[in-house]
MARSE-326203 format. One record per residue (C-alpha): x, y negated, z. Coordinates in steps of 0.001 Angstrom, whole numbers, padded with zeros to 6 digits, always signed. Layout:
XYZ
...
REM end
This chain:
+000000+000000+000000
+001324-003360-000951
-000752-005406+001454
-001231-004760+005139
-004614-003447+006188
-005917-004713+009513
-009124-002883+010413
-011372-003760+013285
-012856-000955+015334
-016269-000498+016867
-016150+001535+020050
-018715+003344+022155
-019270+002869+025878
-016252+005063+026705
-013939+003052+024424
-013809+005800+021779
-013499+004451+018237
-016634+005332+016303
-016511+002995+013265
-014097+000882+011255
-014718-002545+009769
-012698-003895+006831
-012935-007161+004979
-014333-006818+001466
-010858-007549+000074
-009300-004808+002189
-012104-002385+001264
-011570-003059-002455
-007832-002573-001992
-008445+000811-000362
-010818+001864-003151
-008297+000802-005805
-005520+002745-004131
-007700+005846-003753
-008573+005623-007446
-004881+005391-008327
-004099+008361-006087
-006815+010382-007829
-005269+009526-011207
-001842+010656-009977
-003263+013943-008706
-005022+014591-012021
-001812+013829-013926
+000166+016191-011696
-002426+018964-012191
-002246+018607-015965
+001568+018619-015935
+001550+021880-013940
-000376+023607-016737
+002719+023378-018979
+000620+023024-022104
+002226+022000-025381
+002171+018268-026044
+001722+016181-029164
+002676+012602-029871
+000009+009939-030186
+001021+009337-033803
+000567+013041-034652
-002772+013134-032875
-004004+010099-034773
-002865+011435-038133
-004565+014806-037525
-007734+013103-036352
-007846+010854-039429
-007633+013866-041753
REM end
């Protein structure tokens, strides 16, 4: 994370944390980073399959045919 996240906590009567409050900016930052992490995981899963690759130029030329 590039920016620091500073959550606020809501606690119950015993002081146990039961909820977290973020600013909308912090929430959006978390969502963006989770989305990026998901993309990285998908990329890693595809790379593990060791499938043959093709260049973008070859793909485009085959598709145009």
